[in-house]
C-alpha positions in Angstrom: 13.9 10.3 -37.9 10.5 11.4 -37.1 8.9 14.2 -38.9 6.1 15.4 -38.5 3.1 13.8 -40.7 6.5 12.3 -42.7 7.3 15.7 -44.2 10.1 18.2 -43.7 9.5 21.6 -40.9 9.8 24.7 -41.7 11.1 26.0 -39.3 12.5 30.3 -38.9 14.8 31.1 -36.8 15.0 34.8 -35.0 17.8 36.1 -34.0 19.3 40.1 -32.5 23.0 39.8 -34.1 24.6 36.8 -36.0 28.3 37.4 -34.7 30.1 35.6 -33.0 29.5 34.8 -29.2 27.8 31.6 -27.3 23.9 32.8 -28.0 25.1 32.5 -31.7 26.8 29.3 -31.4 23.8 28.2 -30.2 21.6 29.5 -33.2 23.9 28.7 -35.6 24.4 24.8 -34.2 20.5 24.6 -34.2 20.8 25.9 -37.8 22.8 23.5 -38.5 21.8 20.7 -36.6 18.0 20.9 -37.7 19.2 21.3 -41.6 21.4 17.7 -41.0 17.3 16.3 -39.9 16.1 17.2 -43.1 14.2 20.4 -42.2 14.3 23.8 -44.2 16.0 26.3 -42.3 16.1 30.1 -42.6 17.5 32.6 -39.7 16.1 36.2 -39.6 19.0 38.8 -38.2 19.7 42.7 -37.5 22.8 42.0 -38.6 25.1 40.0 -40.1 29.2 40.6 -40.3 30.4 38.6 -42.9 33.7 39.2 -42.0 33.0 38.6 -37.9 30.6 35.5 -38.2 30.4 31.9 -38.1 31.5 30.0 -41.4 28.6 28.1 -41.2 26.2 30.8 -41.1 28.4 31.2 -45.1 28.5 27.7 -46.4 25.1 27.8 -47.7 23.4 24.8 -45.7 21.1 27.7 -44.7 19.5 31.2 -45.9 20.5 34.2 -43.7 18.1 37.3 -44.3 19.0 40.8 -42.7 16.7 43.1 -42.1 16.9 45.9 -40.2 20.3 46.6 -40.4 20.3 50.4 -40.7 18.8 50.9 -37.2 21.0 51.8 -34.2 22.4 49.8 -31.3 22.7 52.4 -28.8 21.3 56.9 -28.7 24.5 58.1 -27.9 25.6 54.9 -25.8 22.3 54.9 -23.9 19.1 52.3 -24.4 20.7 49.4 -25.8 18.1 47.3 -25.0 15.1 49.6 -26.6 16.8 49.9 -29.9 18.2 46.0 -29.6 13.6 46.0 -28.9 13.4 47.9 -32.3 15.5 46.0 -34.5 14.0 43.0 -33.6 10.4 43.9 -33.5 11.4 45.4 -37.0 12.3 41.8 -38.2 9.3 40.2 -36.8 7.2 43.1 -38.7 9.0 42.1 -42.3 8.8 38.1 -42.0 5.4 38.6 -40.8 4.4 40.5 -43.8 7.2 39.2 -46.3 7.5 35.1 -45.8 4.3 32.7 -45.7 3.9 30.1 -41.8 6.9 28.4 -40.9 5.8 25.3 -39.1 7.6 26.7 -35.8 9.6 29.7 -35.5 12.8 29.6 -32.7 12.9 32.9 -31.4 16.5 33.4 -28.8 17.7 36.8 -26.6 14.7 38.9 -26.9 11.0 38.2 -26.1 8.8 40.9 -27.1 8.9 39.4 -30.8 6.4 36.2 -29.5 3.2 38.6 -29.7 4.1 39.3 -33.3 5.0 35.6 -34.0 1.6 34.4 -32.5 -0.3 36.1 -35.2 1.0 33.3 -38.2 -1.1 31.0 -36.1 -0.1 27.9 -38.1 3.6 28.3 -36.7 4.3 27.9 -33.3 6.5 29.3 -31.3 9.3 28.2 -28.9 11.7 30.8 -27.2 14.9 29.7 -26.0 16.6 31.1 -22.7 19.5 31.9 -22.1 18.6 34.0 -19.2 16.4 36.5 -18.4 17.3 40.3 -20.0 16.4 42.0 -16.5 19.2 40.4 -14.5 21.8 40.5 -17.3 20.9 45.2 -16.9 21.5 47.3 -14.9 19.0 48.6 -12.3 22.2 50.6 -10.5 20.2 54.2 -11.0 16.3 55.6 -10.5 16.6 56.9 -13.7 17.7 53.3 -14.9 14.7 51.7 -12.8 12.5 53.9 -14.3 13.6 53.3 -17.9 13.9 49.2 -17.2 10.1 48.9 -15.9 8.3 48.5 -18.7 10.7 46.3 -20.7 11.0 44.2 -17.3 7.1 43.4 -17.6 7.5 42.7 -21.1 10.6 40.8 -20.9 8.3 38.8 -18.7 4.6 38.6 -20.3 6.1 37.3 -24.0 7.8 34.8 -22.6 5.1 33.3 -21.1 3.4 33.4 -24.6 5.8 31.1 -26.2 4.3 28.2 -26.6 7.1 25.6 -25.1 10.0 28.0 -23.2 13.9 26.5 -23.2 16.7 27.4 -21.2 20.5 26.7 -21.2 21.0 24.8 -17.6 19.3 24.1 -14.2 21.1 27.0 -13.3 19.1 30.0 -15.6 15.8 27.1 -15.1 16.3 27.5 -10.9 16.4 31.6 -11.6 14.0 31.9 -14.5 11.8 30.7 -11.5 12.9 32.7 -9.0 12.7 36.0 -11.8 9.5 35.4 -12.9 6.8 34.9 -10.5 4.2 35.2 -12.4 5.4 33.1 -15.0 5.9 30.6 -12.0 2.8 29.9 -10.6 0.9 29.5 -13.2 2.8 26.6 -14.1 5.2 28.0 -16.5 7.6 25.4 -16.7 10.9 25.8 -18.8 12.6 22.8 -20.1 16.3 22.3 -20.3 18.5 21.7 -23.2 21.8 22.3 -22.8 24.2 23.5 -25.6 26.8 21.7 -27.1 30.2 20.7 -28.7 30.9 20.1 -32.3 33.7 17.2 -30.7 35.4 16.7 -34.0 35.9 19.6 -35.1 39.4 19.4 -33.1 42.0 17.7 -33.4 43.9 16.1 -30.4 46.9 18.6 -28.4 49.7 18.8 -30.7 51.6 19.4 -27.1 50.7 20.6 -23.5 53.0 24.1 -23.3 52.8 26.3 -20.2 50.5 28.2 -21.6 47.1 29.4 -20.6 44.3 30.5 -21.9 41.4 32.6 -21.8 38.2 32.3 -24.1 35.5 35.0 -23.3 34.8 38.1 -25.3 35.8 41.3 -24.1 32.8 41.9 -21.9 33.5 42.9 -17.9 30.4 41.3 -16.6 33.3 38.0 -17.8 35.6 38.7 -15.8 38.3 38.3 -17.8 41.2 40.3 -14.9 40.9 37.2 -12.2 42.4 35.7 -15.6 45.2 37.9 -15.1 45.8 38.3 -11.6 46.3 34.5 -10.9 48.6 34.5 -13.6 50.6 36.8 -11.7 50.5 35.6 -8.9 51.1 32.1 -10.8 54.4 34.2 -12.3 55.4 35.8 -8.3 55.5 32.3 -7.0 58.1 30.5 -8.8 61.1 30.9 -6.1 58.8 30.5 -3.8 55.6 27.6 -4.2 57.0 26.1 -7.2 61.0 25.9 -6.7 62.2 23.6 -8.7 59.4 24.4 -11.7 60.8 26.5 -14.3 58.1 29.3 -14.7 60.1 32.0 -17.2 58.6 30.0 -20.3 54.9 30.6 -19.3 52.5 32.7 -20.9 48.8 33.5 -20.7 46.4 34.3 -23.7 43.3 36.2 -23.7 41.2 36.1 -27.2 37.5 36.4 -27.4 34.8 38.1 -29.5 35.5 41.8 -29.8 33.9 44.1 -31.8 34.6 48.0 -31.6 31.3 49.4 -32.3 30.6 48.5 -28.7 32.4 51.0 -26.2 32.4 48.6 -23.5 34.6 46.2 -25.4 37.2 49.0 -25.8 37.3 50.0 -22.9 37.4 47.4 -21.3 40.9 45.7 -23.7 42.6 49.0 -22.4 41.7 48.4 -18.9 42.8 44.5 -19.5 46.5 46.3 -20.3 46.6 48.6 -18.2 46.4 45.8 -15.2 48.4 42.9 -17.2 51.2 46.2 -17.1 50.8 47.4 -13.3 51.1 43.4 -12.2 54.0 43.0 -14.1 53.2 40.5 -16.8 52.4 43.0 -20.1 55.3 40.7 -21.6 53.9 37.9 -20.5 50.1 38.3 -21.4 48.8 38.3 -25.3 45.6 40.1 -26.3 44.4 37.9 -29.3 40.9 39.7 -30.3 37.9 37.8 -32.6 40.0 35.3 -33.1 38.8 33.2 -36.2 37.5 29.4 -35.4 40.7 27.8 -36.3 43.2 30.3 -34.8 40.8 29.0 -31.5 41.3 25.5 -32.0 45.4 26.3 -32.9 44.9 27.6 -29.0 43.1 25.0 -27.2 45.4 22.2 -29.0 48.6 24.3 -27.4 48.0 25.5 -24.0 48.6 23.9 -21.2 44.3 24.1 -19.5 42.0 27.2 -19.7 40.6 29.5 -17.8 36.8 30.9 -17.6 36.2 33.6 -15.3 33.0 34.1 -15.5 31.3 34.2 -11.6 27.9 33.1 -12.4 27.7 32.4 -16.2 24.8 30.8 -17.1 25.9 27.8 -18.8 29.3 28.6 -20.4 29.5 27.2 -23.9 33.6 27.7 -23.5 33.9 25.0 -21.0 32.4 22.8 -23.9 34.9 23.8 -26.1 38.3 23.6 -23.7 37.1 19.7 -23.5 36.5 18.8 -26.3 39.6 20.3 -27.7 41.3 17.2 -24.4 42.0 20.9 -22.5 41.2 20.5 -18.8 38.8 23.5 -17.6 39.6 25.7 -14.4 36.2 27.6 -13.4 34.2 29.9 -11.2 32.6 27.7 -8.6 29.2 29.0 -9.6 26.9 28.8 -12.2 26.6 26.9 -16.0 29.9 24.9 -14.8 29.2 23.3 -12.0 27.3 21.5 -14.3 29.0 20.7 -17.0 32.8 20.7 -15.5 33.3 17.4 -12.7 35.5 18.6 -10.4 39.4 16.7 -9.7 38.4 14.9 -13.0 37.9 17.3 -16.0 39.3 20.2 -14.7 38.8 22.1 -11.3 36.4 24.7 -9.2 37.2 27.2 -7.8 36.2 30.2 -5.3 36.2 34.1 -7.8 39.6 35.0 -6.3 42.6 34.8 -7.9 44.3 33.1 -4.8 42.3 30.0 -6.0 42.9 29.9 -9.6 46.3 30.7 -9.4 46.7 27.2 -6.4 45.0 24.8 -9.8 46.9 26.5 -12.0 50.1 25.2 -10.3 48.7 22.1 -9.8 49.1 21.3 -14.1 52.3 23.1 -13.1 53.5 20.6 -10.8 52.2 17.6 -12.3 53.4 17.5 -15.9 50.4 14.0 -16.9 47.6 16.4 -14.6 46.5 17.9 -17.2 47.0 15.2 -20.2 45.0 12.9 -18.2 42.5 15.4 -17.6 42.0 16.1 -21.3 41.6 12.4 -21.7 38.6 12.3 -19.7 37.0 15.5 -20.5 36.8 14.7 -24.2 35.3 11.6 -23.3 32.8 13.8 -21.5 31.6 16.1 -23.9 31.4 13.1 -26.0 28.9 11.4 -23.6 26.7 14.2 -22.6 27.2 16.9 -24.6 27.6 16.4 -29.0 26.4 18.1 -31.2 24.0 15.1 -31.9 23.0 14.6 -28.9 22.0 18.5 -28.8 20.5 17.7 -32.5 18.6 15.0 -31.4 16.9 16.4 -28.1 16.0 20.0 -30.4 14.4 18.3 -33.3 12.1 16.4 -30.4 11.2 19.3 -28.5 10.6 20.8 -32.6 8.7 18.6 -34.4 6.3 18.2 -30.6 5.6 21.4 -30.6 4.3 21.8 -34.6 2.2 18.0 -33.6 1.0 20.1 -30.2 2.0 17.5 -28.7 3.4 19.6 -25.5 2.9 18.8 -22.4 
């Protein structure tokens, strides 16, 4: 392994909330891979629930230190962004004054901590931008726009202070340039580092039951309602489009991250249940909240295909997990999935409407071998382009070069 001066790097990672999600999966993979390359890795966070986290954070491969868990996540269901900034700033201050310098500090999601980390003059700061936060936040009212204006300004300024900026897809890189126009005019260009999956964790599929699977956090932006509506159309086509094919046993499993502390999670789950009842498929739709990794892998091994419903998703780790488990994916024809799914080979890219999704779902019903054949191609695709080994090698190179001040 190429290391700085033949020695290990001391790497600190700052992440807001080490729960379960795509961003958390990337940070955990980063820590595991960097540790496997011989570096000393330490994660700092404002929240780490040992009952709701990825198993690797409990394995002892790297330490996880929590600061500021007592600080609020919101104020009467408002000011989520401000609270997130304050929580991360508290983590950064504790890290600044209580720990010796790190060779490299990896920050993601909240860029406001970068100036503080730059005070550790012997440290290089790398920022992983999953997506510009100002595009994820609502600016729907005058009050919200006033509230967000200074936050959006700080985001761009502090992001530009990083020694290196990484993004998760070419789609995000293009969005980054369009969003942070001042940085783009200054020649700030992020490098693309795709997230990855550990393909070895997935066993061969047990079977291909008539079960469709959706995996996503219970958030409205994930558009899980699309999966329910598409499944409803499929079921109603039993006597018409799909004559001769028995769909009586077809089911839809909706699994994903769920946090009772988050009002949106609770509300959206209820909205989805109401929708399933209204569409007449409540008896065939199963909701699973915060399933474990082993449960998720079991669902993947037994499903026919995976429905990935977010539109303009900046990357999306679920399609990679599905393909690594030898299951094809039906996703929206936009954002990160366009870069990870080979349309017609490892899955289908569709317009984001129930009719288009249902049509693609019916193809797997009509052609029994299609899902299996696509699944094999999908597994090879992930192994060649999106394995954790490749991710770890690329990340290691970026951080070693950052520590050596070899960033172009």
